[in-house]
mmCIF entry with sequence, helices, sheets and N, C-alpha, C, O atoms, coordinates in Angstrom:
data_MODEL
# 
_entry.id   MODEL 
# 
_entity.id                         1 
_entity.type                       polymer 
_entity.pdbx_number_of_molecules   1 
# 
_entity_poly.entity_id                      1 
_entity_poly.type                           'polypeptide(L)' 
_entity_poly.nstd_linkage                   no 
_entity_poly.nstd_monomer                   no 
_entity_poly.pdbx_seq_one_letter_code       MFLLVSGWIIVLGAVALLRSGPLQSSFALGGVGIEGVGLGLLLRSHIIAPRDDR 
_entity_poly.pdbx_seq_one_letter_code_can   MFLLVSGWIIVLGAVALLRSGPLQSSFALGGVGIEGVGLGLLLRSHIIAPRDDR 
_entity_poly.pdbx_strand_id                 A 
# 
loop_
_entity_poly_seq.entity_id 
_entity_poly_seq.num 
_entity_poly_seq.mon_id 
_entity_poly_seq.hetero 
1 1  MET n 
1 2  PHE n 
1 3  LEU n 
1 4  LEU n 
1 5  VAL n 
1 6  SER n 
1 7  GLY n 
1 8  TRP n 
1 9  ILE n 
1 10 ILE n 
1 11 VAL n 
1 12 LEU n 
1 13 GLY n 
1 14 ALA n 
1 15 VAL n 
1 16 ALA n 
1 17 LEU n 
1 18 LEU n 
1 19 ARG n 
1 20 SER n 
1 21 GLY n 
1 22 PRO n 
1 23 LEU n 
1 24 GLN n 
1 25 SER n 
1 26 SER n 
1 27 PHE n 
1 28 ALA n 
1 29 LEU n 
1 30 GLY n 
1 31 GLY n 
1 32 VAL n 
1 33 GLY n 
1 34 ILE n 
1 35 GLU n 
1 36 GLY n 
1 37 VAL n 
1 38 GLY n 
1 39 LEU n 
1 40 GLY n 
1 41 LEU n 
1 42 LEU n 
1 43 LEU n 
1 44 ARG n 
1 45 SER n 
1 46 HIS n 
1 47 ILE n 
1 48 ILE n 
1 49 ALA n 
1 50 PRO n 
1 51 ARG n 
1 52 ASP n 
1 53 ASP n 
1 54 ARG n 
# 
_struct_asym.id          A 
_struct_asym.entity_id   1 
# 
loop_
_struct_conf.conf_type_id 
_struct_conf.id 
_struct_conf.pdbx_PDB_helix_id 
_struct_conf.beg_label_comp_id 
_struct_conf.beg_label_asym_id 
_struct_conf.beg_label_seq_id 
_struct_conf.pdbx_beg_PDB_ins_code 
_struct_conf.end_label_comp_id 
_struct_conf.end_label_asym_id 
_struct_conf.end_label_seq_id 
_struct_conf.pdbx_end_PDB_ins_code 
_struct_conf.beg_auth_comp_id 
_struct_conf.beg_auth_asym_id 
_struct_conf.beg_auth_seq_id 
_struct_conf.end_auth_comp_id 
_struct_conf.end_auth_asym_id 
_struct_conf.end_auth_seq_id 
_struct_conf.pdbx_PDB_helix_class 
_struct_conf.details 
_struct_conf.pdbx_PDB_helix_length 
HELX_P HELX_P1 AA1 PHE A 2  ? LEU A 17 ? PHE A 2  LEU A 17 1 ? 16 
HELX_P HELX_P2 AA2 PRO A 22 ? SER A 45 ? PRO A 22 SER A 45 1 ? 24 
# 
_struct_conf_type.id          HELX_P 
_struct_conf_type.criteria    ? 
_struct_conf_type.reference   ? 
# 
loop_
_atom_site.group_PDB 
_atom_site.id 
_atom_site.type_symbol 
_atom_site.label_atom_id 
_atom_site.label_alt_id 
_atom_site.label_comp_id 
_atom_site.label_asym_id 
_atom_site.label_entity_id 
_atom_site.label_seq_id 
_atom_site.pdbx_PDB_ins_code 
_atom_site.Cartn_x 
_atom_site.Cartn_y 
_atom_site.Cartn_z 
_atom_site.occupancy 
_atom_site.B_iso_or_equiv 
_atom_site.pdbx_formal_charge 
_atom_site.auth_seq_id 
_atom_site.auth_comp_id 
_atom_site.auth_asym_id 
_atom_site.auth_atom_id 
_atom_site.pdbx_PDB_model_num 
ATOM 1   N N  . MET A 1 1  ? 167.391 112.400 78.970 1.00 0.00 ? 1  MET A N  1 
ATOM 2   C CA . MET A 1 1  ? 166.387 111.501 78.418 1.00 0.00 ? 1  MET A CA 1 
ATOM 3   C C  . MET A 1 1  ? 166.711 110.085 78.814 1.00 0.00 ? 1  MET A C  1 
ATOM 4   O O  . MET A 1 1  ? 165.810 109.305 79.123 1.00 0.00 ? 1  MET A O  1 
ATOM 5   N N  . PHE A 1 2  ? 167.990 109.736 78.812 1.00 0.00 ? 2  PHE A N  1 
ATOM 6   C CA . PHE A 1 2  ? 168.382 108.354 79.192 1.00 0.00 ? 2  PHE A CA 1 
ATOM 7   C C  . PHE A 1 2  ? 167.958 108.050 80.608 1.00 0.00 ? 2  PHE A C  1 
ATOM 8   O O  . PHE A 1 2  ? 167.577 106.916 80.899 1.00 0.00 ? 2  PHE A O  1 
ATOM 9   N N  . LEU A 1 3  ? 168.010 109.034 81.509 1.00 0.00 ? 3  LEU A N  1 
ATOM 10  C CA . LEU A 1 3  ? 167.593 108.799 82.916 1.00 0.00 ? 3  LEU A CA 1 
ATOM 11  C C  . LEU A 1 3  ? 166.096 108.497 82.980 1.00 0.00 ? 3  LEU A C  1 
ATOM 12  O O  . LEU A 1 3  ? 165.681 107.693 83.815 1.00 0.00 ? 3  LEU A O  1 
ATOM 13  N N  . LEU A 1 4  ? 165.283 109.099 82.144 1.00 0.00 ? 4  LEU A N  1 
ATOM 14  C CA . LEU A 1 4  ? 163.862 108.809 82.178 1.00 0.00 ? 4  LEU A CA 1 
ATOM 15  C C  . LEU A 1 4  ? 163.587 107.355 81.751 1.00 0.00 ? 4  LEU A C  1 
ATOM 16  O O  . LEU A 1 4  ? 162.746 106.679 82.343 1.00 0.00 ? 4  LEU A O  1 
ATOM 17  N N  . VAL A 1 5  ? 164.278 106.901 80.756 1.00 0.00 ? 5  VAL A N  1 
ATOM 18  C CA . VAL A 1 5  ? 164.118 105.536 80.268 1.00 0.00 ? 5  VAL A CA 1 
ATOM 19  C C  . VAL A 1 5  ? 164.572 104.554 81.339 1.00 0.00 ? 5  VAL A C  1 
ATOM 20  O O  . VAL A 1 5  ? 163.888 103.568 81.614 1.00 0.00 ? 5  VAL A O  1 
ATOM 21  N N  . SER A 1 6  ? 165.726 104.824 81.942 1.00 0.00 ? 6  SER A N  1 
ATOM 22  C CA . SER A 1 6  ? 166.225 103.882 82.991 1.00 0.00 ? 6  SER A CA 1 
ATOM 23  C C  . SER A 1 6  ? 165.322 103.933 84.218 1.00 0.00 ? 6  SER A C  1 
ATOM 24  O O  . SER A 1 6  ? 165.161 102.923 84.904 1.00 0.00 ? 6  SER A O  1 
ATOM 25  N N  . GLY A 1 7  ? 164.724 105.102 84.508 1.00 0.00 ? 7  GLY A N  1 
ATOM 26  C CA . GLY A 1 7  ? 163.819 105.195 85.615 1.00 0.00 ? 7  GLY A CA 1 
ATOM 27  C C  . GLY A 1 7  ? 162.562 104.289 85.387 1.00 0.00 ? 7  GLY A C  1 
ATOM 28  O O  . GLY A 1 7  ? 162.109 103.613 86.311 1.00 0.00 ? 7  GLY A O  1 
ATOM 29  N N  . TRP A 1 8  ? 162.033 104.291 84.185 1.00 0.00 ? 8  TRP A N  1 
ATOM 30  C CA . TRP A 1 8  ? 160.870 103.420 83.889 1.00 0.00 ? 8  TRP A CA 1 
ATOM 31  C C  . TRP A 1 8  ? 161.274 101.955 84.019 1.00 0.00 ? 8  TRP A C  1 
ATOM 32  O O  . TRP A 1 8  ? 160.488 101.140 84.502 1.00 0.00 ? 8  TRP A O  1 
ATOM 33  N N  . ILE A 1 9  ? 162.458 101.620 83.606 1.00 0.00 ? 9  ILE A N  1 
ATOM 34  C CA . ILE A 1 9  ? 162.919 100.206 83.752 1.00 0.00 ? 9  ILE A CA 1 
ATOM 35  C C  . ILE A 1 9  ? 163.002 99.802  85.198 1.00 0.00 ? 9  ILE A C  1 
ATOM 36  O O  . ILE A 1 9  ? 162.611 98.693  85.563 1.00 0.00 ? 9  ILE A O  1 
ATOM 37  N N  . ILE A 1 10 ? 163.522 100.718 86.051 1.00 0.00 ? 10 ILE A N  1 
ATOM 38  C CA . ILE A 1 10 ? 163.651 100.452 87.490 1.00 0.00 ? 10 ILE A CA 1 
ATOM 39  C C  . ILE A 1 10 ? 162.244 100.265 88.103 1.00 0.00 ? 10 ILE A C  1 
ATOM 40  O O  . ILE A 1 10 ? 162.009 99.338  88.878 1.00 0.00 ? 10 ILE A O  1 
ATOM 41  N N  . VAL A 1 11 ? 161.359 101.130 87.751 1.00 0.00 ? 11 VAL A N  1 
ATOM 42  C CA . VAL A 1 11 ? 159.974 101.082 88.308 1.00 0.00 ? 11 VAL A CA 1 
ATOM 43  C C  . VAL A 1 11 ? 159.303 99.782  87.862 1.00 0.00 ? 11 VAL A C  1 
ATOM 44  O O  . VAL A 1 11 ? 158.698 99.100  88.689 1.00 0.00 ? 11 VAL A O  1 
ATOM 45  N N  . LEU A 1 12 ? 159.391 99.427  86.606 1.00 0.00 ? 12 LEU A N  1 
ATOM 46  C CA . LEU A 1 12 ? 158.753 98.198  86.134 1.00 0.00 ? 12 LEU A CA 1 
ATOM 47  C C  . LEU A 1 12 ? 159.375 96.967  86.777 1.00 0.00 ? 12 LEU A C  1 
ATOM 48  O O  . LEU A 1 12 ? 158.663 96.024  87.121 1.00 0.00 ? 12 LEU A O  1 
ATOM 49  N N  . GLY A 1 13 ? 160.688 96.962  86.944 1.00 0.00 ? 13 GLY A N  1 
ATOM 50  C CA . GLY A 1 13 ? 161.392 95.853  87.607 1.00 0.00 ? 13 GLY A CA 1 
ATOM 51  C C  . GLY A 1 13 ? 160.952 95.719  89.062 1.00 0.00 ? 13 GLY A C  1 
ATOM 52  O O  . GLY A 1 13 ? 160.696 94.609  89.528 1.00 0.00 ? 13 GLY A O  1 
ATOM 53  N N  . ALA A 1 14 ? 160.863 96.826  89.776 1.00 0.00 ? 14 ALA A N  1 
ATOM 54  C CA . ALA A 1 14 ? 160.463 96.785  91.186 1.00 0.00 ? 14 ALA A CA 1 
ATOM 55  C C  . ALA A 1 14 ? 159.000 96.347  91.347 1.00 0.00 ? 14 ALA A C  1 
ATOM 56  O O  . ALA A 1 14 ? 158.662 95.617  92.279 1.00 0.00 ? 14 ALA A O  1 
ATOM 57  N N  . VAL A 1 15 ? 158.148 96.796  90.438 1.00 0.00 ? 15 VAL A N  1 
ATOM 58  C CA . VAL A 1 15 ? 156.714 96.421  90.508 1.00 0.00 ? 15 VAL A CA 1 
ATOM 59  C C  . VAL A 1 15 ? 156.588 94.895  90.248 1.00 0.00 ? 15 VAL A C  1 
ATOM 60  O O  . VAL A 1 15 ? 155.730 94.238  90.837 1.00 0.00 ? 15 VAL A O  1 
ATOM 61  N N  . ALA A 1 16 ? 157.437 94.344  89.374 1.00 0.00 ? 16 ALA A N  1 
ATOM 62  C CA . ALA A 1 16 ? 157.390 92.899  89.104 1.00 0.00 ? 16 ALA A CA 1 
ATOM 63  C C  . ALA A 1 16 ? 157.842 92.136  90.337 1.00 0.00 ? 16 ALA A C  1 
ATOM 64  O O  . ALA A 1 16 ? 157.338 91.039  90.580 1.00 0.00 ? 16 ALA A O  1 
ATOM 65  N N  . LEU A 1 17 ? 158.774 92.667  91.130 1.00 0.00 ? 17 LEU A N  1 
ATOM 66  C CA . LEU A 1 17 ? 159.315 91.984  92.275 1.00 0.00 ? 17 LEU A CA 1 
ATOM 67  C C  . LEU A 1 17 ? 158.424 92.146  93.528 1.00 0.00 ? 17 LEU A C  1 
ATOM 68  O O  . LEU A 1 17 ? 158.411 91.256  94.378 1.00 0.00 ? 17 LEU A O  1 
ATOM 69  N N  . LEU A 1 18 ? 157.709 93.220  93.654 1.00 0.00 ? 18 LEU A N  1 
ATOM 70  C CA . LEU A 1 18 ? 156.828 93.417  94.804 1.00 0.00 ? 18 LEU A CA 1 
ATOM 71  C C  . LEU A 1 18 ? 155.602 92.492  94.751 1.00 0.00 ? 18 LEU A C  1 
ATOM 72  O O  . LEU A 1 18 ? 155.145 92.092  93.680 1.00 0.00 ? 18 LEU A O  1 
ATOM 73  N N  . ARG A 1 19 ? 155.106 92.181  95.903 1.00 0.00 ? 19 ARG A N  1 
ATOM 74  C CA . ARG A 1 19 ? 153.912 91.350  95.963 1.00 0.00 ? 19 ARG A CA 1 
ATOM 75  C C  . ARG A 1 19 ? 152.690 92.240  95.599 1.00 0.00 ? 19 ARG A C  1 
ATOM 76  O O  . ARG A 1 19 ? 152.745 93.463  95.726 1.00 0.00 ? 19 ARG A O  1 
ATOM 77  N N  . SER A 1 20 ? 151.652 91.631  95.171 1.00 0.00 ? 20 SER A N  1 
ATOM 78  C CA . SER A 1 20 ? 150.464 92.340  94.796 1.00 0.00 ? 20 SER A CA 1 
ATOM 79  C C  . SER A 1 20 ? 149.836 93.009  96.017 1.00 0.00 ? 20 SER A C  1 
ATOM 80  O O  . SER A 1 20 ? 149.977 92.529  97.142 1.00 0.00 ? 20 SER A O  1 
ATOM 81  N N  . GLY A 1 21 ? 149.163 94.086  95.789 1.00 0.00 ? 21 GLY A N  1 
ATOM 82  C CA . GLY A 1 21 ? 148.514 94.758  96.880 1.00 0.00 ? 21 GLY A CA 1 
ATOM 83  C C  . GLY A 1 21 ? 148.793 96.247  96.909 1.00 0.00 ? 21 GLY A C  1 
ATOM 84  O O  . GLY A 1 21 ? 149.300 96.823  95.947 1.00 0.00 ? 21 GLY A O  1 
ATOM 85  N N  . PRO A 1 22 ? 148.453 96.854  98.026 1.00 0.00 ? 22 PRO A N  1 
ATOM 86  C CA . PRO A 1 22 ? 148.600 98.283  98.118 1.00 0.00 ? 22 PRO A CA 1 
ATOM 87  C C  . PRO A 1 22 ? 150.055 98.781  98.058 1.00 0.00 ? 22 PRO A C  1 
ATOM 88  O O  . PRO A 1 22 ? 150.290 99.914  97.637 1.00 0.00 ? 22 PRO A O  1 
ATOM 89  N N  . LEU A 1 23 ? 151.013 97.977  98.460 1.00 0.00 ? 23 LEU A N  1 
ATOM 90  C CA . LEU A 1 23 ? 152.406 98.357  98.405 1.00 0.00 ? 23 LEU A CA 1 
ATOM 91  C C  . LEU A 1 23 ? 152.823 98.509  96.936 1.00 0.00 ? 23 LEU A C  1 
ATOM 92  O O  . LEU A 1 23 ? 153.476 99.486  96.570 1.00 0.00 ? 23 LEU A O  1 
ATOM 93  N N  . GLN A 1 24 ? 152.454 97.568  96.129 1.00 0.00 ? 24 GLN A N  1 
ATOM 94  C CA . GLN A 1 24 ? 152.790 97.628  94.705 1.00 0.00 ? 24 GLN A CA 1 
ATOM 95  C C  . GLN A 1 24 ? 152.129 98.831  94.037 1.00 0.00 ? 24 GLN A C  1 
ATOM 96  O O  . GLN A 1 24 ? 152.769 99.549  93.269 1.00 0.00 ? 24 GLN A O  1 
ATOM 97  N N  . SER A 1 25 ? 150.883 99.044  94.322 1.00 0.00 ? 25 SER A N  1 
ATOM 98  C CA . SER A 1 25 ? 150.112 100.149 93.728 1.00 0.00 ? 25 SER A CA 1 
ATOM 99  C C  . SER A 1 25 ? 150.723 101.483 94.129 1.00 0.00 ? 25 SER A C  1 
ATOM 100 O O  . SER A 1 25 ? 150.910 102.351 93.276 1.00 0.00 ? 25 SER A O  1 
ATOM 101 N N  . SER A 1 26 ? 151.039 101.668 95.404 1.00 0.00 ? 26 SER A N  1 
ATOM 102 C CA . SER A 1 26 ? 151.593 102.935 95.836 1.00 0.00 ? 26 SER A CA 1 
ATOM 103 C C  . SER A 1 26 ? 152.952 103.199 95.265 1.00 0.00 ? 26 SER A C  1 
ATOM 104 O O  . SER A 1 26 ? 153.276 104.336 94.921 1.00 0.00 ? 26 SER A O  1 
ATOM 105 N N  . PHE A 1 27 ? 153.783 102.126 95.155 1.00 0.00 ? 27 PHE A N  1 
ATOM 106 C CA . PHE A 1 27 ? 155.124 102.263 94.564 1.00 0.00 ? 27 PHE A CA 1 
ATOM 107 C C  . PHE A 1 27 ? 155.005 102.646 93.105 1.00 0.00 ? 27 PHE A C  1 
ATOM 108 O O  . PHE A 1 27 ? 155.725 103.529 92.640 1.00 0.00 ? 27 PHE A O  1 
ATOM 109 N N  . ALA A 1 28 ? 154.105 101.997 92.370 1.00 0.00 ? 28 ALA A N  1 
ATOM 110 C CA . ALA A 1 28 ? 153.903 102.285 90.977 1.00 0.00 ? 28 ALA A CA 1 
ATOM 111 C C  . ALA A 1 28 ? 153.444 103.738 90.744 1.00 0.00 ? 28 ALA A C  1 
ATOM 112 O O  . ALA A 1 28 ? 153.943 104.433 89.859 1.00 0.00 ? 28 ALA A O  1 
ATOM 113 N N  . LEU A 1 29 ? 152.484 104.164 91.565 1.00 0.00 ? 29 LEU A N  1 
ATOM 114 C CA . LEU A 1 29 ? 152.012 105.547 91.440 1.00 0.00 ? 29 LEU A CA 1 
ATOM 115 C C  . LEU A 1 29 ? 153.067 106.571 91.788 1.00 0.00 ? 29 LEU A C  1 
ATOM 116 O O  . LEU A 1 29 ? 153.141 107.624 91.155 1.00 0.00 ? 29 LEU A O  1 
ATOM 117 N N  . GLY A 1 30 ? 153.893 106.277 92.794 1.00 0.00 ? 30 GLY A N  1 
ATOM 118 C CA . GLY A 1 30 ? 154.994 107.134 93.147 1.00 0.00 ? 30 GLY A CA 1 
ATOM 119 C C  . GLY A 1 30 ? 156.035 107.211 92.007 1.00 0.00 ? 30 GLY A C  1 
ATOM 120 O O  . GLY A 1 30 ? 156.534 108.284 91.671 1.00 0.00 ? 30 GLY A O  1 
ATOM 121 N N  . GLY A 1 31 ? 156.333 106.069 91.444 1.00 0.00 ? 31 GLY A N  1 
ATOM 122 C CA . GLY A 1 31 ? 157.277 106.039 90.319 1.00 0.00 ? 31 GLY A CA 1 
ATOM 123 C C  . GLY A 1 31 ? 156.786 106.803 89.132 1.00 0.00 ? 31 GLY A C  1 
ATOM 124 O O  . GLY A 1 31 ? 157.551 107.550 88.522 1.00 0.00 ? 31 GLY A O  1 
ATOM 125 N N  . VAL A 1 32 ? 155.512 106.641 88.774 1.00 0.00 ? 32 VAL A N  1 
ATOM 126 C CA . VAL A 1 32 ? 154.935 107.381 87.667 1.00 0.00 ? 32 VAL A CA 1 
ATOM 127 C C  . VAL A 1 32 ? 154.937 108.859 87.925 1.00 0.00 ? 32 VAL A C  1 
ATOM 128 O O  . VAL A 1 32 ? 155.138 109.646 87.000 1.00 0.00 ? 32 VAL A O  1 
ATOM 129 N N  . GLY A 1 33 ? 154.715 109.264 89.176 1.00 0.00 ? 33 GLY A N  1 
ATOM 130 C CA . GLY A 1 33 ? 154.713 110.701 89.586 1.00 0.00 ? 33 GLY A CA 1 
ATOM 131 C C  . GLY A 1 33 ? 156.075 111.275 89.404 1.00 0.00 ? 33 GLY A C  1 
ATOM 132 O O  . GLY A 1 33 ? 156.242 112.354 88.837 1.00 0.00 ? 33 GLY A O  1 
ATOM 133 N N  . ILE A 1 34 ? 157.060 110.550 89.889 1.00 0.00 ? 34 ILE A N  1 
ATOM 134 C CA . ILE A 1 34 ? 158.464 111.062 89.759 1.00 0.00 ? 34 ILE A CA 1 
ATOM 135 C C  . ILE A 1 34 ? 158.891 111.153 88.310 1.00 0.00 ? 34 ILE A C  1 
ATOM 136 O O  . ILE A 1 34 ? 159.552 112.113 87.916 1.00 0.00 ? 34 ILE A O  1 
ATOM 137 N N  . GLU A 1 35 ? 158.515 110.147 87.500 1.00 0.00 ? 35 GLU A N  1 
ATOM 138 C CA . GLU A 1 35 ? 158.830 110.215 86.100 1.00 0.00 ? 35 GLU A CA 1 
ATOM 139 C C  . GLU A 1 35 ? 158.106 111.374 85.402 1.00 0.00 ? 35 GLU A C  1 
ATOM 140 O O  . GLU A 1 35 ? 158.660 112.015 84.509 1.00 0.00 ? 35 GLU A O  1 
ATOM 141 N N  . GLY A 1 36 ? 156.868 111.631 85.821 1.00 0.00 ? 36 GLY A N  1 
ATOM 142 C CA . GLY A 1 36 ? 156.132 112.785 85.265 1.00 0.00 ? 36 GLY A CA 1 
ATOM 143 C C  . GLY A 1 36 ? 156.811 114.117 85.608 1.00 0.00 ? 36 GLY A C  1 
ATOM 144 O O  . GLY A 1 36 ? 156.867 115.025 84.779 1.00 0.00 ? 36 GLY A O  1 
ATOM 145 N N  . VAL A 1 37 ? 157.324 114.220 86.836 1.00 0.00 ? 37 VAL A N  1 
ATOM 146 C CA . VAL A 1 37 ? 158.040 115.446 87.205 1.00 0.00 ? 37 VAL A CA 1 
ATOM 147 C C  . VAL A 1 37 ? 159.289 115.582 86.362 1.00 0.00 ? 37 VAL A C  1 
ATOM 148 O O  . VAL A 1 37 ? 159.594 116.669 85.871 1.00 0.00 ? 37 VAL A O  1 
ATOM 149 N N  . GLY A 1 38 ? 160.013 114.489 86.189 1.00 0.00 ? 38 GLY A N  1 
ATOM 150 C CA . GLY A 1 38 ? 161.206 114.542 85.364 1.00 0.00 ? 38 GLY A CA 1 
ATOM 151 C C  . GLY A 1 38 ? 160.930 114.917 83.927 1.00 0.00 ? 38 GLY A C  1 
ATOM 152 O O  . GLY A 1 38 ? 161.656 115.718 83.337 1.00 0.00 ? 38 GLY A O  1 
ATOM 153 N N  . LEU A 1 39 ? 159.883 114.343 83.359 1.00 0.00 ? 39 LEU A N  1 
ATOM 154 C CA . LEU A 1 39 ? 159.465 114.677 82.014 1.00 0.00 ? 39 LEU A CA 1 
ATOM 155 C C  . LEU A 1 39 ? 159.090 116.145 81.876 1.00 0.00 ? 39 LEU A C  1 
ATOM 156 O O  . LEU A 1 39 ? 159.444 116.804 80.899 1.00 0.00 ? 39 LEU A O  1 
ATOM 157 N N  . GLY A 1 40 ? 158.363 116.647 82.879 1.00 0.00 ? 40 GLY A N  1 
ATOM 158 C CA . GLY A 1 40 ? 157.969 118.055 82.886 1.00 0.00 ? 40 GLY A CA 1 
ATOM 159 C C  . GLY A 1 40 ? 159.179 118.961 82.935 1.00 0.00 ? 40 GLY A C  1 
ATOM 160 O O  . GLY A 1 40 ? 159.224 119.974 82.238 1.00 0.00 ? 40 GLY A O  1 
ATOM 161 N N  . LEU A 1 41 ? 160.153 118.613 83.743 1.00 0.00 ? 41 LEU A N  1 
ATOM 162 C CA . LEU A 1 41 ? 161.387 119.439 83.857 1.00 0.00 ? 41 LEU A CA 1 
ATOM 163 C C  . LEU A 1 41 ? 162.164 119.380 82.526 1.00 0.00 ? 41 LEU A C  1 
ATOM 164 O O  . LEU A 1 41 ? 162.688 120.390 82.054 1.00 0.00 ? 41 LEU A O  1 
ATOM 165 N N  . LEU A 1 42 ? 162.223 118.203 81.950 1.00 0.00 ? 42 LEU A N  1 
ATOM 166 C CA . LEU A 1 42 ? 162.888 118.061 80.631 1.00 0.00 ? 42 LEU A CA 1 
ATOM 167 C C  . LEU A 1 42 ? 162.239 118.920 79.592 1.00 0.00 ? 42 LEU A C  1 
ATOM 168 O O  . LEU A 1 42 ? 162.934 119.604 78.842 1.00 0.00 ? 42 LEU A O  1 
ATOM 169 N N  . LEU A 1 43 ? 160.917 118.912 79.517 1.00 0.00 ? 43 LEU A N  1 
ATOM 170 C CA . LEU A 1 43 ? 160.225 119.736 78.488 1.00 0.00 ? 43 LEU A CA 1 
ATOM 171 C C  . LEU A 1 43 ? 160.347 121.196 78.777 1.00 0.00 ? 43 LEU A C  1 
ATOM 172 O O  . LEU A 1 43 ? 160.465 122.009 77.860 1.00 0.00 ? 43 LEU A O  1 
ATOM 173 N N  . ARG A 1 44 ? 160.320 121.555 80.068 1.00 0.00 ? 44 ARG A N  1 
ATOM 174 C CA . ARG A 1 44 ? 160.416 122.947 80.453 1.00 0.00 ? 44 ARG A CA 1 
ATOM 175 C C  . ARG A 1 44 ? 161.785 123.527 80.154 1.00 0.00 ? 44 ARG A C  1 
ATOM 176 O O  . ARG A 1 44 ? 161.913 124.706 79.826 1.00 0.00 ? 44 ARG A O  1 
ATOM 177 N N  . SER A 1 45 ? 162.805 122.695 80.270 1.00 0.00 ? 45 SER A N  1 
ATOM 178 C CA . SER A 1 45 ? 164.172 123.191 80.009 1.00 0.00 ? 45 SER A CA 1 
ATOM 179 C C  . SER A 1 45 ? 164.408 123.437 78.545 1.00 0.00 ? 45 SER A C  1 
ATOM 180 O O  . SER A 1 45 ? 165.378 124.116 78.209 1.00 0.00 ? 45 SER A O  1 
ATOM 181 N N  . HIS A 1 46 ? 163.589 122.933 77.651 1.00 0.00 ? 46 HIS A N  1 
ATOM 182 C CA . HIS A 1 46 ? 163.743 123.136 76.201 1.00 0.00 ? 46 HIS A CA 1 
ATOM 183 C C  . HIS A 1 46 ? 162.856 124.204 75.636 1.00 0.00 ? 46 HIS A C  1 
ATOM 184 O O  . HIS A 1 46 ? 162.846 124.419 74.425 1.00 0.00 ? 46 HIS A O  1 
ATOM 185 N N  . ILE A 1 47 ? 162.113 124.877 76.473 1.00 0.00 ? 47 ILE A N  1 
ATOM 186 C CA . ILE A 1 47 ? 161.268 125.970 76.004 1.00 0.00 ? 47 ILE A CA 1 
ATOM 187 C C  . ILE A 1 47 ? 162.177 127.177 75.760 1.00 0.00 ? 47 ILE A C  1 
ATOM 188 O O  . ILE A 1 47 ? 163.023 127.489 76.597 1.00 0.00 ? 47 ILE A O  1 
ATOM 189 N N  . ILE A 1 48 ? 162.011 127.848 74.636 1.00 0.00 ? 48 ILE A N  1 
ATOM 190 C CA . ILE A 1 48 ? 162.835 129.038 74.343 1.00 0.00 ? 48 ILE A CA 1 
ATOM 191 C C  . ILE A 1 48 ? 162.231 130.210 75.073 1.00 0.00 ? 48 ILE A C  1 
ATOM 192 O O  . ILE A 1 48 ? 161.034 130.482 74.986 1.00 0.00 ? 48 ILE A O  1 
ATOM 193 N N  . ALA A 1 49 ? 163.107 130.907 75.808 1.00 0.00 ? 49 ALA A N  1 
ATOM 194 C CA . ALA A 1 49 ? 162.656 132.060 76.591 1.00 0.00 ? 49 ALA A CA 1 
ATOM 195 C C  . ALA A 1 49 ? 162.439 133.242 75.620 1.00 0.00 ? 49 ALA A C  1 
ATOM 196 O O  . ALA A 1 49 ? 163.181 133.430 74.656 1.00 0.00 ? 49 ALA A O  1 
ATOM 197 N N  . PRO A 1 50 ? 161.398 134.017 75.920 1.00 0.00 ? 50 PRO A N  1 
ATOM 198 C CA . PRO A 1 50 ? 161.116 135.203 75.042 1.00 0.00 ? 50 PRO A CA 1 
ATOM 199 C C  . PRO A 1 50 ? 162.270 136.226 75.176 1.00 0.00 ? 50 PRO A C  1 
ATOM 200 O O  . PRO A 1 50 ? 162.862 136.392 76.243 1.00 0.00 ? 50 PRO A O  1 
ATOM 201 N N  . ARG A 1 51 ? 162.557 136.897 74.053 1.00 0.00 ? 51 ARG A N  1 
ATOM 202 C CA . ARG A 1 51 ? 163.645 137.878 74.063 1.00 0.00 ? 51 ARG A CA 1 
ATOM 203 C C  . ARG A 1 51 ? 163.120 139.171 74.651 1.00 0.00 ? 51 ARG A C  1 
ATOM 204 O O  . ARG A 1 51 ? 161.940 139.500 74.529 1.00 0.00 ? 51 ARG A O  1 
ATOM 205 N N  . ASP A 1 52 ? 164.033 139.906 75.300 1.00 0.00 ? 52 ASP A N  1 
ATOM 206 C CA . ASP A 1 52 ? 163.744 141.187 75.872 1.00 0.00 ? 52 ASP A CA 1 
ATOM 207 C C  . ASP A 1 52 ? 164.372 142.276 74.971 1.00 0.00 ? 52 ASP A C  1 
ATOM 208 O O  . ASP A 1 52 ? 165.577 142.524 75.012 1.00 0.00 ? 52 ASP A O  1 
ATOM 209 N N  . ASP A 1 53 ? 163.503 142.915 74.156 1.00 0.00 ? 53 ASP A N  1 
ATOM 210 C CA . ASP A 1 53 ? 163.992 143.919 73.197 1.00 0.00 ? 53 ASP A CA 1 
ATOM 211 C C  . ASP A 1 53 ? 163.789 145.323 73.767 1.00 0.00 ? 53 ASP A C  1 
ATOM 212 O O  . ASP A 1 53 ? 162.876 146.041 73.360 1.00 0.00 ? 53 ASP A O  1 
ATOM 213 N N  . ARG A 1 54 ? 164.635 145.698 74.698 1.00 0.00 ? 54 ARG A N  1 
ATOM 214 C CA . ARG A 1 54 ? 164.526 147.044 75.248 1.00 0.00 ? 54 ARG A CA 1 
ATOM 215 C C  . ARG A 1 54 ? 165.435 147.981 74.574 1.00 0.00 ? 54 ARG A C  1 
ATOM 216 O O  . ARG A 1 54 ? 165.469 149.162 74.918 1.00 0.00 ? 54 ARG A O  1 
# 
C-alpha cells in the first residue's frame, strides 16, 4: 500500500516539473495506468480463494 502512495507522489511531482502539453498528458495517463494496475493486483491478492471440499 505504501508503494501506491509513493507512486502517486512521484507522478504528481513529475507532472508538476514537466512542461505543459502532450508530454505531460501522456506521462500522467501512463502513471495513472500503472497505479491502476498496482491497485488491481493489491485488491486481487486479498481475495479469499474458494475452498475445495473433495
